[in-house]
gemmi code that builds the backbone of each chain (N, CA, C; Angstrom):
import gemmi

chains = {
    "A": [
        ("MET", (17.534, -19.174, -13.673), (17.575, -19.070, -12.209), (18.947, -19.531, -11.716)),
        ("ARG", (19.484, -18.781, -10.784), (20.776, -19.170, -10.229), (20.618, -19.440, -8.736)),
        ("PHE", (21.590, -20.125, -8.206), (21.485, -20.576, -6.824), (22.834, -20.395, -6.137)),
        ("ARG", (22.829, -19.838, -4.936), (24.091, -19.765, -4.200), (23.847, -19.946, -2.712)),
        ("ARG", (24.924, -20.359, -2.065), (24.836, -20.610, -0.629), (25.636, -19.539, 0.096)),
        ("HIS", (25.010, -18.905, 1.082), (25.717, -17.914, 1.906), (26.201, -18.623, 3.164)),
        ("SER", (27.427, -19.043, 3.192), (27.992, -19.848, 4.292), (26.970, -20.923, 4.686)),
        ("ALA", (26.780, -21.135, 5.990), (25.807, -22.165, 6.396), (24.483, -21.527, 6.777)),
        ("GLN", (24.368, -20.231, 6.576), (23.208, -19.503, 7.107), (21.990, -19.485, 6.199)),
        ("ALA", (22.241, -19.381, 4.910), (21.100, -19.202, 4.013), (21.446, -19.592, 2.581)),
        ("PHE", (20.393, -19.799, 1.822), (20.533, -20.115, 0.407), (19.762, -19.049, -0.358)),
        ("GLU", (20.237, -18.768, -1.544), (19.565, -17.727, -2.313), (19.278, -18.200, -3.733)),
        ("LEU", (18.054, -17.988, -4.144), (17.681, -18.195, -5.544), (17.610, -16.797, -6.132)),
        ("TYR", (18.277, -16.559, -7.239), (18.244, -15.209, -7.799), (18.235, -15.273, -9.326)),
        ("GLU", (18.007, -14.106, -9.916), (17.809, -14.037, -11.378), (16.777, -15.083, -11.814)),
        ("ILE", (15.689, -15.116, -11.063), (14.650, -16.113, -11.358), (13.803, -15.631, -12.540)),
        ("HIS", (13.721, -16.445, -13.550), (12.906, -16.134, -14.738), (11.440, -15.967, -14.294)),
        ("PRO", (10.704, -15.029, -14.935), (9.308, -14.792, -14.526), (8.450, -16.058, -14.484)),
        ("LEU", (8.672, -16.961, -15.443), (7.872, -18.197, -15.441), (8.149, -19.013, -14.174)),
        ("PHE", (9.424, -19.115, -13.813), (9.766, -19.898, -12.626), (9.374, -19.154, -11.343)),
        ("ALA", (9.393, -17.821, -11.414), (8.922, -17.029, -10.267), (7.447, -17.335, -10.012)),
        ("GLU", (6.706, -17.471, -11.106), (5.276, -17.775, -10.987), (5.074, -19.179, -10.393)),
        ("LEU", (5.877, -20.120, -10.877), (5.757, -21.497, -10.358), (6.122, -21.547, -8.875)),
        ("LEU", (7.135, -20.775, -8.514), (7.519, -20.730, -7.093), (6.403, -20.116, -6.253)),
        ("ALA", (5.829, -19.017, -6.775), (4.769, -18.328, -6.029), (3.562, -19.254, -5.800)),
        ("GLU", (3.358, -20.180, -6.729), (2.209, -21.096, -6.618), (2.471, -22.262, -5.662)),
        ("LEU", (3.722, -22.406, -5.238), (4.089, -23.600, -4.460), (3.218, -23.843, -3.211)),
        ("PRO", (3.047, -22.852, -2.329), (2.262, -23.137, -1.104), (0.814, -23.541, -1.393)),
        ("GLN", (0.193, -22.853, -2.359), (-1.207, -23.175, -2.670), (-1.321, -24.558, -3.315)),
        ("THR", (-0.393, -24.850, -4.215), (-0.419, -26.173, -4.857), (-0.234, -27.261, -3.815)),
        ("ALA", (0.728, -27.045, -2.919), (1.036, -28.059, -1.904), (-0.145, -28.308, -0.965)),
        ("ALA", (-1.005, -27.292, -0.813), (-2.128, -27.416, 0.130), (-3.322, -28.172, -0.459)),
        ("ARG", (-3.303, -28.411, -1.767), (-4.460, -29.028, -2.431), (-4.464, -30.537, -2.246)),
        ("HIS", (-4.678, -30.966, -1.005), (-4.518, -32.392, -0.714), (-5.679, -33.269, -1.163)),
        ("ASN", (-6.825, -32.629, -1.492), (-8.051, -33.420, -1.736), (-7.874, -34.682, -2.566)),
        ("MET", (-7.311, -34.495, -3.769), (-7.215, -35.653, -4.665), (-5.984, -36.513, -4.382)),
        ("ALA", (-5.116, -36.030, -3.498), (-3.902, -36.789, -3.193), (-3.944, -37.328, -1.769)),
        ("GLU", (-5.134, -37.236, -1.191), (-5.351, -37.640, 0.205), (-4.704, -38.997, 0.539)),
        ("HIS", (-4.968, -40.010, -0.290), (-4.477, -41.359, 0.001), (-2.961, -41.453, -0.096)),
        ("ARG", (-2.356, -40.500, -0.786), (-0.904, -40.546, -0.929), (-0.205, -39.655, 0.114)),
        ("VAL", (-0.846, -38.531, 0.443), (-0.251, -37.644, 1.456), (-0.422, -38.264, 2.849)),
        ("TYR", (-1.552, -38.957, 3.037), (-1.809, -39.646, 4.306), (-2.045, -41.133, 4.014)),
        ("PRO", (-0.991, -41.851, 3.652), (-1.190, -43.256, 3.258), (-1.577, -44.132, 4.443)),
        ("ASP", (-2.242, -45.237, 4.131), (-2.632, -46.201, 5.158), (-1.376, -46.951, 5.619)),
        ("PRO", (-1.023, -46.832, 6.890), (0.205, -47.496, 7.350), (0.019, -48.975, 7.620)),
        ("PHE", (-1.225, -49.424, 7.648), (-1.502, -50.815, 8.008), (-2.066, -51.575, 6.813)),
        ("GLY", (-1.951, -52.860, 6.851), (-2.546, -53.693, 5.805), (-4.045, -53.789, 6.008)),
        ("PRO", (-4.722, -54.442, 5.082), (-6.191, -54.552, 5.170), (-6.660, -55.328, 6.401)),
        ("GLU", (-5.742, -56.101, 6.980), (-6.140, -56.925, 8.131), (-6.133, -56.147, 9.458)),
        ("ALA", (-5.709, -54.892, 9.420), (-5.638, -54.100, 10.663), (-7.024, -53.908, 11.261)),
        ("ASP", (-7.103, -53.962, 12.592), (-8.414, -53.805, 13.223), (-8.801, -52.327, 13.279)),
        ("GLU", (-10.082, -52.117, 13.518), (-10.649, -50.770, 13.492), (-10.019, -49.862, 14.549)),
        ("GLU", (-9.728, -50.426, 15.709), (-9.167, -49.635, 16.805), (-7.777, -49.106, 16.436)),
        ("THR", (-6.970, -49.962, 15.860), (-5.624, -49.562, 15.435), (-5.716, -48.404, 14.449)),
        ("ARG", (-6.619, -48.579, 13.502), (-6.789, -47.566, 12.459), (-7.306, -46.243, 13.027)),
        ("SER", (-8.277, -46.317, 13.919), (-8.839, -45.063, 14.447), (-7.862, -44.371, 15.401)),
        ("ASP", (-7.029, -45.149, 16.094), (-5.982, -44.552, 16.929), (-5.039, -43.702, 16.078)),
        ("TRP", (-4.682, -44.262, 14.939), (-3.765, -43.562, 14.020), (-4.428, -42.273, 13.513)),
        ("GLU", (-5.685, -42.400, 13.113), (-6.422, -41.239, 12.603), (-6.552, -40.150, 13.659)),
        ("GLU", (-6.770, -40.593, 14.899), (-7.013, -39.636, 15.981), (-5.726, -38.966, 16.475)),
        ("HIS", (-4.648, -39.732, 16.548), (-3.434, -39.199, 17.168), (-2.337, -38.803, 16.180)),
        ("VAL", (-2.165, -39.563, 15.137), (-1.032, -39.301, 14.243), (-1.401, -38.328, 13.124)),
        ("ARG", (-2.545, -38.567, 12.516), (-2.904, -37.729, 11.369), (-2.932, -36.223, 11.691)),
        ("PRO", (-3.512, -35.802, 12.822), (-3.501, -34.361, 13.111), (-2.078, -33.801, 13.214)),
        ("GLU", (-1.156, -34.610, 13.736), (0.241, -34.171, 13.826), (0.839, -33.985, 12.434)),
        ("LEU", (0.524, -34.920, 11.547), (1.036, -34.825, 10.171), (0.440, -33.589, 9.480)),
        ("GLU", (-0.864, -33.376, 9.679), (-1.519, -32.214, 9.050), (-0.865, -30.918, 9.505)),
        ("LYS", (-0.589, -30.860, 10.825), (0.032, -29.663, 11.399), (1.432, -29.460, 10.806)),
        ("HIS", (2.174, -30.553, 10.714), (3.534, -30.501, 10.183), (3.541, -30.015, 8.725)),
        ("PHE", (2.627, -30.552, 7.919), (2.579, -30.163, 6.507), (2.152, -28.693, 6.363)),
        ("ALA", (1.169, -28.288, 7.172), (0.694, -26.902, 7.090), (1.795, -25.934, 7.510)),
        ("ASN", (2.534, -26.317, 8.537), (3.615, -25.463, 9.020), (4.691, -25.288, 7.935)),
        ("SER", (5.003, -26.369, 7.239), (6.003, -26.286, 6.153), (5.543, -25.295, 5.083)),
        ("ARG", (4.265, -25.389, 4.725), (3.748, -24.492, 3.674), (3.772, -23.039, 4.126)),
        ("GLU", (3.483, -22.801, 5.400), (3.487, -21.423, 5.903), (4.895, -20.829, 5.888)),
        ("VAL", (5.871, -21.638, 6.290), (7.264, -21.172, 6.289), (7.678, -20.785, 4.867)),
        ("VAL", (7.353, -21.639, 3.915), (7.718, -21.380, 2.512), (6.992, -20.127, 2.006)),
        ("ALA", (5.726, -19.998, 2.345), (4.959, -18.831, 1.896), (5.596, -17.539, 2.408)),
        ("ARG", (6.066, -17.558, 3.632), (6.717, -16.355, 4.192), (8.018, -16.053, 3.450)),
        ("ASP", (8.805, -17.096, 3.170), (10.060, -16.882, 2.436), (9.795, -16.333, 1.034)),
        ("LEU", (8.662, -16.700, 0.483), (8.342, -16.276, -0.886), (7.805, -14.847, -0.951)),
        ("ASP", (7.560, -14.248, 0.209), (7.063, -12.865, 0.231), (7.984, -11.909, -0.515)),
        ("SER", (9.299, -12.219, -0.471), (10.269, -11.301, -1.067), (10.479, -11.550, -2.564)),
        ("LEU", (9.752, -12.505, -3.113), (10.020, -12.945, -4.481), (9.735, -11.893, -5.546)),
        ("GLY", (8.683, -11.121, -5.400), (8.287, -10.180, -6.452), (7.717, -10.952, -7.625)),
        ("ASP", (7.536, -10.279, -8.752), (6.932, -10.974, -9.889), (7.982, -11.494, -10.867)),
        ("GLY", (9.247, -11.291, -10.539), (10.305, -11.860, -11.369), (10.617, -11.034, -12.610)),
        ("ARG", (9.902, -9.916, -12.803), (10.135, -9.153, -14.027), (11.531, -8.533, -14.052)),
        ("ARG", (12.034, -8.221, -12.855), (13.394, -7.684, -12.794), (14.363, -8.720, -12.240)),
        ("GLY", (14.053, -9.968, -12.457), (14.911, -11.032, -11.950), (14.559, -11.316, -10.508)),
        ("GLY", (13.636, -12.209, -10.296), (13.151, -12.512, -8.947), (14.256, -13.053, -8.057)),
        ("ARG", (14.046, -12.915, -6.760), (15.047, -13.344, -5.789), (14.324, -13.881, -4.560)),
        ("CYS", (14.868, -14.933, -3.995), (14.261, -15.492, -2.787), (15.361, -16.061, -1.899)),
        ("VAL", (15.326, -15.685, -0.629), (16.331, -16.175, 0.314), (15.691, -17.249, 1.197)),
        ("ILE", (16.395, -18.362, 1.312), (15.905, -19.476, 2.148), (16.856, -19.646, 3.331)),
        ("PRO", (16.447, -19.221, 4.520), (17.319, -19.439, 5.685), (17.564, -20.940, 5.885)),
        ("ALA", (18.752, -21.286, 6.342), (19.114, -22.704, 6.470), (18.100, -23.474, 7.328)),
        ("GLU", (17.565, -22.813, 8.353), (16.630, -23.532, 9.232), (15.258, -23.757, 8.574)),
        ("HIS", (15.061, -23.184, 7.383), (13.797, -23.397, 6.664), (13.907, -24.495, 5.596)),
        ("LEU", (15.096, -25.059, 5.459), (15.306, -26.034, 4.377), (14.363, -27.225, 4.450)),
        ("ASP", (14.171, -27.753, 5.646), (13.284, -28.920, 5.782), (11.860, -28.582, 5.347)),
        ("ALA", (11.427, -27.373, 5.702), (10.081, -26.942, 5.304), (9.979, -26.872, 3.779)),
        ("TRP", (11.027, -26.382, 3.138), (11.027, -26.311, 1.668), (10.985, -27.700, 1.048)),
        ("LEU", (11.829, -28.593, 1.561), (11.847, -29.957, 1.018), (10.469, -30.583, 1.147)),
        ("ASN", (9.835, -30.351, 2.289), (8.527, -30.934, 2.551), (7.450, -30.336, 1.638)),
        ("ALA", (7.436, -29.011, 1.527), (6.413, -28.362, 0.693), (6.596, -28.736, -0.777)),
        ("LEU", (7.840, -28.818, -1.215), (8.091, -29.214, -2.609), (7.573, -30.632, -2.859)),
        ("ASN", (7.795, -31.513, -1.889), (7.312, -32.881, -2.047), (5.789, -32.947, -2.032)),
        ("GLN", (5.163, -32.188, -1.142), (3.690, -32.150, -1.106), (3.155, -31.713, -2.472)),
        ("ALA", (3.730, -30.630, -2.989), (3.242, -30.080, -4.259), (3.413, -31.079, -5.395)),
        ("ARG", (4.558, -31.771, -5.435), (4.796, -32.733, -6.513), (3.817, -33.905, -6.415)),
        ("LEU", (3.583, -34.364, -5.185), (2.613, -35.451, -4.998), (1.224, -35.032, -5.467)),
        ("VAL", (0.839, -33.819, -5.091), (-0.492, -33.322, -5.457), (-0.644, -33.257, -6.975)),
        ("ILE", (0.337, -32.675, -7.660), (0.225, -32.531, -9.123), (0.189, -33.907, -9.793)),
        ("VAL", (1.060, -34.807, -9.330), (1.119, -36.152, -9.921), (-0.211, -36.885, -9.732)),
        ("GLU", (-0.782, -36.783, -8.532), (-2.049, -37.480, -8.270), (-3.213, -36.828, -9.019)),
        ("GLU", (-3.249, -35.488, -9.019), (-4.355, -34.793, -9.695), (-4.396, -35.103, -11.185)),
        ("ASN", (-3.208, -35.274, -11.764), (-3.134, -35.442, -13.223), (-2.795, -36.856, -13.662)),
        ("LYS", (-2.772, -37.739, -12.658), (-2.508, -39.161, -12.948), (-1.229, -39.356, -13.768)),
        ("PHE", (-0.187, -38.607, -13.395), (1.094, -38.816, -14.057), (1.683, -40.130, -13.554)),
        ("GLY", (2.230, -40.914, -14.459), (2.864, -42.175, -14.064), (4.359, -42.095, -14.262)),
        ("GLU", (5.005, -43.220, -13.988), (6.459, -43.327, -14.123), (6.899, -42.900, -15.536)),
        ("THR", (6.115, -43.304, -16.541), (6.487, -43.005, -17.931), (6.486, -41.499, -18.175)),
        ("ASP", (5.442, -40.803, -17.665), (5.386, -39.345, -17.850), (6.571, -38.677, -17.171)),
        ("LEU", (6.848, -39.133, -15.947), (7.841, -38.437, -15.137), (9.269, -38.681, -15.605)),
        ("SER", (9.487, -39.841, -16.225), (10.867, -40.128, -16.621), (11.091, -39.972, -18.122)),
        ("ALA", (10.077, -39.445, -18.818), (10.232, -39.258, -20.268), (11.364, -38.273, -20.550)),
        ("GLY", (12.186, -38.614, -21.504), (13.295, -37.713, -21.855), (12.771, -36.537, -22.664)),
        ("GLY", (13.564, -35.494, -22.710), (13.191, -34.324, -23.508), (12.246, -33.411, -22.760)),
        ("PRO", (12.142, -32.179, -23.246), (11.284, -31.208, -22.553), (9.811, -31.523, -22.764)),
        ("PRO", (8.965, -31.211, -21.768), (7.526, -31.445, -21.959), (6.955, -30.478, -22.992)),
        ("ASP", (5.833, -30.844, -23.561), (5.177, -30.006, -24.566), (4.460, -28.845, -23.866)),
        ("LEU", (5.071, -27.677, -23.941), (4.533, -26.533, -23.188), (3.295, -25.921, -23.845)),
        ("ALA", (2.912, -26.449, -24.987), (1.687, -25.951, -25.629), (0.454, -26.576, -24.984)),
        ("THR", (0.672, -27.592, -24.153), (-0.472, -28.247, -23.512), (-0.448, -27.975, -22.001)),
        ("ARG", (-1.622, -28.052, -21.392), (-1.711, -27.848, -19.942), (-0.944, -28.944, -19.207)),
        ("ARG", (-1.063, -30.154, -19.727), (-0.374, -31.292, -19.119), (1.153, -31.100, -19.169)),
        ("GLY", (1.619, -30.557, -20.285), (3.051, -30.292, -20.441), (3.527, -29.254, -19.446)),
        ("LEU", (2.715, -28.214, -19.253), (3.069, -27.163, -18.292), (3.123, -27.719, -16.865)),
        ("LEU", (2.172, -28.606, -16.571), (2.167, -29.203, -15.231), (3.366, -30.126, -15.030)),
        ("LEU", (3.757, -30.803, -16.101), (4.953, -31.655, -16.010), (6.194, -30.793, -15.769)),
        ("LEU", (6.224, -29.648, -16.457), (7.338, -28.721, -16.251), (7.399, -28.310, -14.776)),
        ("LYS", (6.216, -28.035, -14.213), (6.137, -27.618, -12.811), (6.668, -28.720, -11.893)),
        ("VAL", (6.277, -29.971, -12.152), (6.755, -31.098, -11.344), (8.285, -31.205, -11.448)),
        ("HIS", (8.793, -31.077, -12.681), (10.243, -31.200, -12.893), (11.001, -30.037, -12.239)),
        ("PHE", (10.419, -28.850, -12.322), (11.078, -27.687, -11.713), (11.152, -27.865, -10.192)),
        ("TYR", (10.058, -28.282, -9.578), (10.068, -28.504, -8.130), (11.053, -29.623, -7.763)),
        ("ALA", (11.123, -30.660, -8.616), (12.051, -31.766, -8.353), (13.494, -31.277, -8.436)),
        ("HIS", (13.758, -30.443, -9.426), (15.116, -29.912, -9.605), (15.534, -29.097, -8.381)),
        ("LEU", (14.607, -28.271, -7.923), (14.895, -27.441, -6.751), (15.103, -28.312, -5.511)),
        ("GLN", (14.286, -29.320, -5.394), (14.404, -30.243, -4.252), (15.760, -30.957, -4.281)),
        ("GLU", (16.138, -31.417, -5.449), (17.423, -32.110, -5.627), (18.575, -31.188, -5.238)),
        ("LEU", (18.457, -29.946, -5.681), (19.483, -28.942, -5.388), (19.632, -28.758, -3.879)),
        ("LEU", (18.503, -28.653, -3.194), (18.531, -28.432, -1.746), (19.050, -29.673, -1.003)),
        ("VAL", (18.667, -30.856, -1.478), (19.163, -32.100, -0.834), (20.673, -32.186, -1.013)),
        ("GLU", (21.145, -31.945, -2.235), (22.587, -32.045, -2.504), (23.366, -31.023, -1.693)),
        ("THR", (22.807, -29.836, -1.580), (23.506, -28.774, -0.853), (23.591, -29.086, 0.627)),
        ("THR", (22.546, -29.691, 1.156), (22.561, -29.983, 2.596), (23.299, -31.282, 2.884)),
        ("GLY", (23.258, -32.228, 1.902), (23.899, -33.523, 2.120), (25.405, -33.380, 2.192)),
    ],
    "B": [
        ("MET", (-9.991, -58.942, 50.898), (-9.419, -58.118, 49.827), (-10.019, -56.713, 49.899)),
        ("SER", (-9.185, -55.732, 49.950), (-9.713, -54.376, 50.072), (-10.136, -53.822, 48.702)),
        ("GLN", (-11.071, -52.898, 48.739), (-11.547, -52.255, 47.514), (-11.026, -50.825, 47.487)),
        ("THR", (-10.381, -50.412, 46.399), (-9.853, -49.047, 46.312), (-10.795, -48.114, 45.563)),
        ("GLY", (-11.786, -48.687, 44.924), (-12.661, -47.853, 44.098), (-12.180, -47.754, 42.667)),
        ("PHE", (-10.962, -48.228, 42.404), (-10.452, -48.236, 41.038), (-10.704, -49.584, 40.397)),
        ("ILE", (-10.993, -49.568, 39.140), (-11.152, -50.836, 38.413), (-9.923, -51.016, 37.530)),
        ("THR", (-9.278, -52.113, 37.689), (-8.102, -52.367, 36.864), (-8.470, -53.269, 35.706)),
        ("GLU", (-8.188, -52.800, 34.497), (-8.438, -53.630, 33.330), (-7.114, -54.201, 32.886)),
        ("ILE", (-7.062, -55.470, 32.828), (-5.825, -56.098, 32.380), (-5.980, -56.530, 30.938)),
        ("GLU", (-5.117, -55.972, 30.095), (-5.196, -56.311, 28.681), (-4.277, -57.494, 28.414)),
        ("THR", (-4.805, -58.471, 27.775), (-3.950, -59.623, 27.466), (-3.850, -59.809, 25.964)),
        ("ARG", (-2.687, -60.242, 25.543), (-2.495, -60.557, 24.125), (-1.846, -61.927, 24.070)),
        ("ASP", (-2.136, -62.659, 23.025), (-1.501, -63.971, 23.002), (-0.001, -63.814, 22.786)),
        ("GLU", (0.729, -64.840, 23.153), (2.187, -64.741, 23.194), (2.800, -64.366, 21.850)),
        ("ASP", (2.230, -64.926, 20.793), (2.784, -64.643, 19.474), (2.690, -63.162, 19.126)),
        ("ALA", (1.527, -62.555, 19.475), (1.335, -61.149, 19.147), (2.352, -60.282, 19.874)),
        ("VAL", (2.762, -60.699, 21.040), (3.718, -59.917, 21.815), (5.119, -60.096, 21.262)),
        ("SER", (5.454, -61.347, 20.914), (6.848, -61.597, 20.590), (7.205, -61.377, 19.118)),
        ("LEU", (6.226, -61.430, 18.232), (6.588, -61.270, 16.821), (7.045, -59.851, 16.543)),
        ("PRO", (8.171, -59.710, 15.893), (8.616, -58.352, 15.596), (7.781, -57.717, 14.487)),
        ("TRP", (7.758, -56.427, 14.492), (7.044, -55.671, 13.473), (8.068, -55.103, 12.499)),
        ("SER", (7.680, -55.066, 11.254), (8.605, -54.582, 10.227), (8.114, -53.263, 9.652)),
        ("VAL", (9.065, -52.402, 9.365), (8.746, -51.169, 8.654), (9.209, -51.357, 7.209)),
        ("VAL", (8.261, -51.229, 6.300), (8.569, -51.446, 4.886), (8.336, -50.144, 4.117)),
        ("VAL", (9.298, -49.770, 3.294), (9.130, -48.582, 2.447), (8.881, -49.050, 1.016)),
        ("HIS", (7.877, -48.457, 0.387), (7.461, -48.862, -0.962), (7.876, -47.821, -1.998)),
        ("ASN", (8.044, -48.315, -3.209), (8.438, -47.424, -4.304), (7.273, -46.521, -4.718)),
        ("ASP", (7.581, -45.322, -5.129), (6.583, -44.463, -5.754), (7.309, -43.589, -6.763)),
        ("PRO", (6.574, -43.104, -7.756), (7.276, -42.405, -8.832), (7.707, -40.980, -8.481)),
        ("VAL", (7.294, -40.497, -7.327), (7.520, -39.087, -7.015), (8.794, -38.830, -6.205)),
        ("ASN", (9.002, -39.594, -5.160), (10.133, -39.278, -4.293), (11.475, -39.481, -4.998)),
        ("LEU", (12.329, -38.493, -4.875), (13.634, -38.531, -5.544), (14.567, -39.493, -4.813)),
        ("MET", (15.458, -40.107, -5.566), (16.387, -41.075, -4.970), (17.258, -40.403, -3.900)),
        ("SER", (17.729, -39.213, -4.194), (18.589, -38.515, -3.237), (17.815, -38.149, -1.966)),
        ("TYR", (16.542, -37.805, -2.145), (15.694, -37.436, -1.009), (15.435, -38.645, -0.114)),
        ("VAL", (15.133, -39.794, -0.741), (14.859, -41.018, 0.019), (16.113, -41.422, 0.813)),
        ("THR", (17.258, -41.321, 0.181), (18.519, -41.646, 0.870), (18.704, -40.736, 2.078)),
        ("MET", (18.457, -39.454, 1.876), (18.591, -38.492, 2.977), (17.635, -38.822, 4.131)),
        ("VAL", (16.403, -39.195, 3.790), (15.413, -39.514, 4.829), (15.837, -40.758, 5.611)),
        ("PHE", (16.346, -41.774, 4.917), (16.806, -42.987, 5.609), (17.946, -42.655, 6.576)),
        ("GLN", (18.816, -41.767, 6.167), (19.925, -41.385, 7.046), (19.387, -40.675, 8.293)),
        ("ARG", (18.436, -39.777, 8.064), (17.915, -38.980, 9.180), (17.039, -39.790, 10.133)),
        ("VAL", (16.072, -40.504, 9.570), (15.078, -41.178, 10.414), (15.638, -42.458, 11.026)),
        ("LEU", (16.385, -43.215, 10.231), (16.845, -44.522, 10.699), (18.293, -44.507, 11.154)),
        ("GLY", (18.955, -43.386, 10.961), (20.343, -43.261, 11.397), (21.300, -44.107, 10.565)),
        ("PHE", (20.895, -44.451, 9.346), (21.768, -45.268, 8.497), (22.957, -44.445, 8.015)),
        ("PRO", (24.131, -45.077, 7.919), (25.215, -44.408, 7.203), (24.841, -44.303, 5.723)),
        ("ARG", (25.512, -43.427, 5.017), (25.104, -43.133, 3.643), (25.044, -44.377, 2.744)),
        ("ASP", (26.049, -45.260, 2.864), (26.062, -46.410, 1.954), (24.892, -47.367, 2.223)),
        ("ARG", (24.544, -47.528, 3.502), (23.411, -48.407, 3.829), (22.090, -47.767, 3.371)),
        ("ALA", (21.995, -46.457, 3.578), (20.790, -45.736, 3.144), (20.639, -45.861, 1.626)),
        ("THR", (21.738, -45.748, 0.907), (21.700, -45.863, -0.557), (21.274, -47.269, -0.972)),
        ("ARG", (21.809, -48.277, -0.258), (21.462, -49.665, -0.576), (19.948, -49.889, -0.450)),
        ("HIS", (19.371, -49.405, 0.651), (17.924, -49.569, 0.852), (17.121, -48.774, -0.179)),
        ("MET", (17.605, -47.571, -0.477), (16.907, -46.757, -1.483), (16.879, -47.499, -2.821)),
        ("LEU", (18.018, -48.113, -3.187), (18.079, -48.838, -4.464), (17.187, -50.083, -4.446)),
        ("GLU", (17.077, -50.689, -3.263), (16.194, -51.843, -3.147), (14.735, -51.424, -3.378)),
        ("VAL", (14.372, -50.285, -2.789), (13.019, -49.748, -3.006), (12.814, -49.496, -4.497)),
        ("HIS", (13.798, -48.868, -5.104), (13.687, -48.474, -6.512), (13.575, -49.686, -7.445)),
        ("HIS", (14.422, -50.702, -7.206), (14.465, -51.841, -8.136), (13.476, -52.949, -7.791)),
        ("LYS", (13.271, -53.172, -6.493), (12.405, -54.298, -6.119), (11.004, -53.861, -5.688)),
        ("GLY", (10.812, -52.545, -5.563), (9.484, -52.046, -5.208), (9.278, -51.855, -3.722)),
        ("ARG", (10.130, -52.472, -2.896), (9.984, -52.312, -1.450), (11.277, -52.709, -0.745)),
        ("SER", (11.433, -52.173, 0.458), (12.592, -52.559, 1.262), (12.193, -52.565, 2.728)),
        ("LEU", (12.580, -53.627, 3.404), (12.337, -53.701, 4.846), (13.468, -52.911, 5.517)),
        ("VAL", (13.122, -51.818, 6.179), (14.179, -50.943, 6.692), (14.394, -51.062, 8.198)),
        ("TRP", (13.432, -51.634, 8.881), (13.583, -51.760, 10.339), (12.642, -52.842, 10.843)),
        ("SER", (13.048, -53.556, 11.886), (12.087, -54.443, 12.546), (12.363, -54.481, 14.037)),
        ("GLY", (11.302, -54.695, 14.790), (11.432, -54.686, 16.240), (10.066, -54.532, 16.865)),
        ("GLU", (10.027, -53.928, 18.027), (8.741, -53.858, 18.725), (7.796, -52.800, 18.122)),
        ("ARG", (6.529, -53.071, 18.328), (5.505, -52.327, 17.594), (5.513, -50.807, 17.797)),
        ("GLU", (5.649, -50.405, 19.055), (5.543, -48.968, 19.339), (6.596, -48.163, 18.575)),
        ("ARG", (7.812, -48.694, 18.600), (8.914, -48.018, 17.905), (8.689, -48.059, 16.389)),
        ("ALA", (8.168, -49.178, 15.908), (7.902, -49.311, 14.471), (6.860, -48.272, 14.026)),
        ("GLU", (5.836, -48.068, 14.856), (4.802, -47.075, 14.518), (5.398, -45.676, 14.462)),
        ("LEU", (6.299, -45.414, 15.400), (6.938, -44.097, 15.434), (7.767, -43.867, 14.169)),
        ("ILE", (8.465, -44.901, 13.745), (9.289, -44.771, 12.531), (8.401, -44.548, 11.301)),
        ("VAL", (7.292, -45.286, 11.229), (6.373, -45.097, 10.092), (5.829, -43.662, 10.098)),
        ("GLU", (5.479, -43.179, 11.270), (4.974, -41.803, 11.371), (6.025, -40.804, 10.859)),
        ("GLN", (7.277, -41.023, 11.273), (8.341, -40.114, 10.821), (8.527, -40.194, 9.307)),
        ("LEU", (8.479, -41.411, 8.773), (8.636, -41.571, 7.320), (7.470, -40.912, 6.580)),
        ("HIS", (6.272, -41.015, 7.148), (5.120, -40.338, 6.531), (5.275, -38.820, 6.591)),
        ("SER", (5.904, -38.339, 7.646), (6.081, -36.884, 7.737), (7.007, -36.376, 6.629)),
        ("TYR", (7.834, -37.281, 6.083), (8.670, -36.936, 4.919), (7.983, -37.344, 3.613)),
        ("LEU", (6.739, -37.824, 3.727), (5.916, -38.223, 2.587), (6.430, -39.462, 1.861)),
        ("LEU", (7.133, -40.308, 2.590), (7.520, -41.600, 2.029), (6.370, -42.581, 2.233)),
        ("LEU", (6.251, -43.518, 1.327), (5.188, -44.519, 1.396), (5.691, -45.675, 2.265)),
        ("ALA", (5.298, -45.669, 3.528), (5.805, -46.680, 4.463), (4.648, -47.391, 5.139)),
        ("THR", (4.830, -48.696, 5.370), (3.796, -49.468, 6.071), (4.415, -50.297, 7.187)),
        ("LEU", (3.530, -50.705, 8.054), (3.903, -51.502, 9.218), (3.386, -52.913, 8.961)),
        ("GLU", (4.259, -53.898, 9.096), (3.824, -55.279, 8.848), (4.293, -56.169, 9.974)),
        ("GLN", (3.417, -57.073, 10.379), (3.834, -58.005, 11.407), (4.518, -59.189, 10.740)),
        ("SER", (5.738, -59.467, 11.200), (6.494, -60.564, 10.584), (5.795, -61.882, 10.848)),
        ("GLU", (5.838, -62.742, 9.862), (5.220, -64.056, 10.046), (6.129, -64.943, 10.880)),
        ("GLY", (5.514, -65.727, 11.736), (6.276, -66.546, 12.669), (7.084, -67.658, 12.034)),
    ],
}
model = gemmi.Model(1)
for chain_id, residues in chains.items():
    chain = gemmi.Chain(chain_id)
    for i, (resn, *xyz) in enumerate(residues, 1):
        res = gemmi.Residue()
        res.name, res.seqid = resn, gemmi.SeqId(i, " ")
        for name, pos in zip(("N", "CA", "C"), xyz):
            atom = gemmi.Atom()
            atom.name, atom.element = name, gemmi.Element(name[0])
            atom.pos, atom.b_iso = gemmi.Position(*pos), 0.0
            res.add_atom(atom)
        chain.add_residue(res)
    model.add_chain(chain)
structure = gemmi.Structure()
structure.add_model(model)
structure.setup_entities()
């Protein structure tokens, strides 16, 4: 997969290998699977001593805003991925500059979800060498690393 | 004394609860990238890059960093913004 920036207007991923095209195509759905990552996607902002009113205010007013924000990020990414194809002829995806935040957010949601669903710890994530692709766990680690790489690329490019 | 038909509820809090500053603390997690956390600190807290990096490294090495303190409403807003970037942030009342 290659990456280039078109002035300040857009970023392009091109010559995307079919495997990575598939991982990219799965991004919005993976990011939406909040069930098992609920406590991490919507962490408790208060300590155990917080009163019920404080907590319910947050649930009532802040959480819906966060849900809307996360869903919007996934929708933006899903639309950008429409042009991806199946990658058999070298997939391509254009990310308009104004969609970068949505991409960063969706990539982070997806990584959190995979890590929580599979109970990956610091040791799994920072292990040197390629993951064992013969196992499902190895493939999922590859997915986490690929999303992290893309996220890093986008942060560096915008920073 | 005239009656307007409105009932005024006066909420009182003890002095300490009003005056103690609230702290925003960011906690370490294995998922968020160092470069991403630095970028978020710059955006949300307006830190220059070197200060944002310092706090990010504190989170990474010590497990947590106090990134802001002040009045509660603003602290809640900052925590909300940090959560929108999926950072693990909490609100703590400073001890007197």
